[in-house]
N, C-alpha and C positions, 0 to 999 in steps of 0.2 A: 504493500500500500504506500509506504513512504517513498519507494522508488518511483511509483506512478506519479505521486504529487511532485517529486523533484523534477521529473520529466516535464510536467506541466509548467513548472516555474522556468525551467531551462528554455522551453519552447517559447514562452511568453517573452523572455528577455531577448532571445535570438530574433524574434520578429520585431519587437519594439525598437531595438537598437541596430537593426539591419541597415545597410547602406542606402537602399531605396527610401526608407522612411526618414533617414537623416537628410537626404537630398530634398525630400518633400518639405520638411521643415525649413530648410535653407531657402528653397524657392519661394515659399510663402513669405518669409521674412524679407527677401530681396524685392518682392513685389509690393512691399509696404504694408503687409498685414501685421500690424504691431500688437493687436489685441491677443493676449494669451488665451483667452477663452475660445476664440475662433480656432487658434492653432491646436489647442488641446482637443476641441471638438472634432476637427477634421482628422487629427491623428488617432483619436480614440476609435472613430468609425473605421478608418483604414486598417488599424491593427485588429479590431474585432473581426472584420470581414476576412482578413488574411488568415487569422487563426482558425476560423471555422471552415473556410473553403479549402485550406490546406490540411484540414483535420489534425491540426496540432493541439487543439483543445476541443472538447465537446461543447456544443452550442450552449447548453445550460450553464456550464462552468464559466464559459467566456462571458455570458450575459451578466454574471454576478461579479466576477473578478476584475474584468477590464474597467468598468465604470468606477469601481471602488478605488482602484489604483490611480486612475486619472483624477478622481475627486481629491485624493490625498495630495497628488502632485500639484493640483490647483489651489491647495490651501483650504479646502472645504471639509476638513476633518470633523469639525464640530457640528456642521450642518448636514453632514452626509447621512446620518441616521434618519432624521426627519424627512429628508428628500427621498431616500429609498423607501421609507414607510409610506409616504404619500403616493409614490409610484405603485407600490403594491396595492394600496387601497383603490387606486384608479382602475386596476385590472381585475380586482377581486370579483366584481359582478360577472365579468367575462369568463374568468376561470371557473366560477361556480356554474355558470350557464353551460360551458363546454362539458363539465363533469356530468351534469344531469342530461345533456344532449346525448352524450356517449351512452349513458345508461338507458335512456328512452329508446333510442334507435337500436341499441343492442337487444333490448327486449323484443322490439318489432321484428328484427332479423331472426332471432331465435324462434319466434312464433310463426315464421314463414310468410310474413306480410309481403316480402319482396320476391318470393319465389315465382308468382305469376308474371311479374314484370320481367324478371330474368328470363323466364321461359319464352315470353313474347319477343324479347330482344334477340334471343338465340335463334328463334324461328326466322327472323328477318336477316340477321347478320351471319348466321350459321358459324362457320369456323374461319371466315376470312378476316385477317387482322385489319385490313383497310376499312371494311364495313364496321368492324368493332370500334375502331378509333373514331370514325365519323359518328357512329351511334353514340359514343361516349360524349363527344362534343355537343351533339344535339340535345342529349339528356341533360348535360350540365347547363347548357344555355337556357333550357326551358325551366329547370328548377331554380336557376338564378333569378328568375323573375320575382321571387319573393324578396330579393335584395339582401339575403343573409348568407354569407359565405359558409358559415358553419353548417346550416341546413343543406346547402348545395353539396358540400363535401360528404356529409353523413349519408345522404341518399345516393349520390352518384357512386361513391366508393363501395357502399354496401351492395348496390345492385350489380356493379361491373367487376369488382375485384375477383370474385370467384371465377368469372368467365375468363379474365386475363390469366389467372393461374391455370385454368383448364387448358387453354390454348398454348400457354407458354410465353405470353407476351410480358414485357417488363412492367411491373407495377409503377415504376417511375414514370413511364409514358402516360399511364392513367392519371397520376397525380398532376403531371404537367398540363395535360389537356384540361383537366378540371379547373386548375388555378388560372389558366389562360382564359377560359370561358367566363369564369367569375370576374376576372380583371376587367373585361369589357362591360359586362352587365352591371358591374359595381357603380356605373354612372347613373343608374336609375335614381330618381329623386329620393326614394325611400331607402336607398342603399347606404346613404351617409354622406359621401363627398359632395354631391350636388346640393344637398340640404345645407351643408356647412358653407359652401360657396355662396348660396343665396342669402344665408343669414349674415355672413361677414360683409357682403356688399349691399345688403338691404334691397334685394331684387326678387322678382317673381320667377316662377318656373318657365314662363314664356320667354323671359329674357336670357336665361342661361341654358336650361335643359332642352327645350323643344328644338332650338336650332342645331343642337349637337346630335340629334337622332341619326342623320345621315352618316356622321362619323362613326357612331355605334354600329350602324349597318356595315360599314367598311371593316370595322374591327371583327364583327361576327364572321364575315366572309374570310378574313385572314385566319381566324381560329379554325374554321372548317378546312381551309387550305393546309394549315399546319397539321391538323389531324390526318389529312390525306397523306401528306409527306411522311409523317411518323408511322402511319399504318403500312405504307409501302416498305419502309425499312424493316418493320417487324415481319412483314410477309416474306421478304427475302431471307430473314433470319430463321423463322420457324415454319414457314410454308402455310398452307391452308389446311386446317383440320376438318376432316369430314365428320359432321355431326348429324345423326339421324334425328329429325324433329320428333319422331314418334316414340323415342326411347325416354325412359324416366331419367336416365343418366345425364341427359343434356341439361337438366335443371340443376345448376350449380348454386348451392346455398352456402352461406358463410358457416352456418351450423348444420352439420350433417346428421346430428342425432335426431332420429324420428320422434323420440318421446317428447321433444321440446316443441314440436309443431302443434299449432292450435287452429286446424282448418275450420272448425265450427265457429271460431271467433273472428275469422278473417274480415267479415263485413264490419264488425264492431271495431276491429283494429284499424281498418281503413278509415272509418268515420272518425275515430279518435285522432289519427294522424292528420287527416284533412282539416279537422277542427283546430288542431294545434297550429298548423301552417296558416290558416285564416286568422287565427288569433294573433300570430306573430306579425302578419302583414298589417292587420288592423290595430295592432298595439293595444289590445284589450287590457293587458297587464304587462308589467316589465318582463322582458324576455327570460330572465333568470327564474322568475316565479312561474311562468308558463311551463318551462321545461321541468321544473320540480313537480308541479301538479300533474303534468303529463306522465312523467315517470311513475309517480305514486299510483295513478289510475291504471297505467298499463301493466305494471308488475302485479297489482292486486287482482286484476281481471284475468290475466293469463297464467299466473302462478300463485294461487291463493295460499298454498302451503308455505309456512315460514322457512322450512328447510330448503325448498326450491328457490325462494327469494334470496336467501343467503348464498346459494350456489351461483345464481345468475349474477349477483353483484360481484362476487369474488372472481367470476370468469372475466369480467371487464375491468377489474381493479388495476391490472398491470398497465393496460393501455391508458386508462384514465389518469393514473398517477404520473406517467411519463409526460403526458400532454399538459396536464394542469400545472405540474411543477415547472415546466418550461414557461408557461404563461406568467407565473409569479416571478420567475427569474427575469423575464423581460420587463416586469414592472420595476425592478430595481434599476435596470438600464435606462428606461424612459424617465424614471423619477429623478435620477441624478443628472441625466442629459438636460432635462427641463429645469430642474431646480437650480443648477449651477449657471443657467442662462447661456450655456454653450450653444443651444439651438438658436437662440436669438442672435448671438454673435456670428454664427455661421451664415445665417440667412442674410443679415445686414452686410456681411463681407461680400457675399456673392452678388448681391444687388449693387453694391457700390462699385464693383468691377465691370459693370456693363458700360461700354464706351458710349459717349454721347451720340456718335454717328449711327449707332444701332437703335436709338430711341424710337424711331418710327416703326421698328420691327418688334416692339415690346411684347406684343401678343404671341408671336412665334417664339420669342425668347422664353416667355412664361411657360409655354407648352413644353419646350425643351427641358428647362430646369425643373419643371414640376415632377419629372420622373426621378432624378436623383434626390431632390429635396423630400419628396414623400417616401422615398426609400430609406432615407436617413432619419426621418422624424415621423411622428404620428400625424394623422390627418388633421386632428385638432390643432396641433402646433402649426401646421402649414396653412390651413385655411383661415384660422382665426388670428394667426400671428404674422405670417409672411404675405399672404394674398393681399390684405389691406395695404401693406407697404408697397407691393408691386403696383397695385391700382393707383395709389397716390403718385408714384413715380411716373406711371404711364400717362396720367392726366396732364403732366407738364407738356407732353407731346401731342395732346389733344385726342388721346385714345379713350374710347368709351370703356368704363369699367366692366361692362357686360362681356366685352371681348376677352378681357382678362379672366373673368369667371369661367367662360367656356374653355379657354386655353388651359386653365389650371386642372381641368378634369382629364385631360388626355394622357397624363402620366400614370393613371391608375393601374394599368396592367403591370407596370414595374413595381408599383407600391405593394401589391399583394405578395411579392417575393421578398419583401423586407423582413428581417428578423424581428421587427417590432409588431408584426401582425399575428395575433394569437391564433386565429383560425388556421393559419398555414401550418402551425405546429400540429394541430389536429389532423390535417391532411397527411403530412408525412408520417405521423404516428399510425394512422389507419392503414397505410400501404406498406409500412415497415421499411421506409427508405430514410436516407440521411438528408438533413436540411441542406447541407452544403452541396450535395449532388444535385438536388432539385434546382438550386440557384445556378450552378455551373451549366447545367443542361438547358435551362429554360429562360435565363435572363435575356439571351439573344432573341428568343421568340417573343418575349414580353416587349423588348425594345422594338421589334418588328410590328407588333400590334399598335404601339404608340405612334410609330412612324406612319403607318397606314392611316390611322385616324387623323393625324396631323395633315397629311397630304390631302385627304378628302376635305378637311376643314378649310384648308387654304384655297383649294381649287373651287369649292362651292361658296367661298366668301363668308364662311362661318366665323373665321377669324381673319383679320387683314394681314397681308404679308408685309 
């Protein structure tokens, strides 16, 4: 154990004081970036990303250790505790919601709710990886209409992962298609970013969201294209599996134990699931409360015996613990990043380095920087902190703030691959893949989605060039 911890320390030191990072600091200083907070913020993000993408540290440990060390370097030792605690408090509802979402959908999976869906998909796509990948994209896009990434991942992965395993396709491909679809559909007003942009700029849906719909359509087409390309790669790797639609073996279920199935309750379980989704969209109650109630009802209806309930909860404890612990670790990261004002310093620095001759292209610049900024910080920090600053700066050049609001939404596909997005940890946890692998493989595709939406927005005059 001590050798493992020493290796972590050694890896952290090697990355922190590597020549590229020293050069980065030097370049920042020579360009006039004198604020230590901005330097610390940029360096912290760079080191964190390097550590997890090179697998020198597990993501959960890096989320805890890296911000603590940089808080100490910045002289925030005394304030670090309250900052971290505030960050944990901010993600607590999300962590609890994810916990009970895992339990709720786990019960639904065990009871066989998704078996008919899987059977129908299998009849359509059979064993062709191309059709499976495109079917995954269509399913994820449709489910994403509820605006909640957690729900999208839970249902999509639950329905498609057994099929991927049956055919031999990579679960990472499934995760990448799901997060890409969610990244585009995240622009829906009830998804979060659009509502934040409208609130921050005091505008209506018709000012910001409605004009962006063609860009979303472009993003959807790109996601389907991406699924086609990835499906062809998988087809070359595993071939086409011949599946007989008439055999019972074609129905792949996450839980193969027949005694867990509740076919007599399937209509009730469908009604419960649909009611929960409607309640989530309509916001009848806080999301956390809805999933807690849904889980309580689901497990009582399907497994009334206390011993069965304990067995079902224990069955999902491992997955739930790994995901929820990652969420709370991310809370420390965001708490310190926000509490130390590193986020503000980074944003101000980036804005200040936009040359005057590019002022007339402020909307395009906003679209471009929205991707890295929302990757490095939460949506709240970007839309409530940075976007008003961008809008104010753009007004000097006579650019309508509505254009800035629209442009700020186009980086969302990249945002969902951020280590600060709790639902993405749920996604990688469900497919059993590494977070760094997901980023390495699909960041380029996420940038492609953003680029396509930007091009559509510029060509159709949604944002001015």
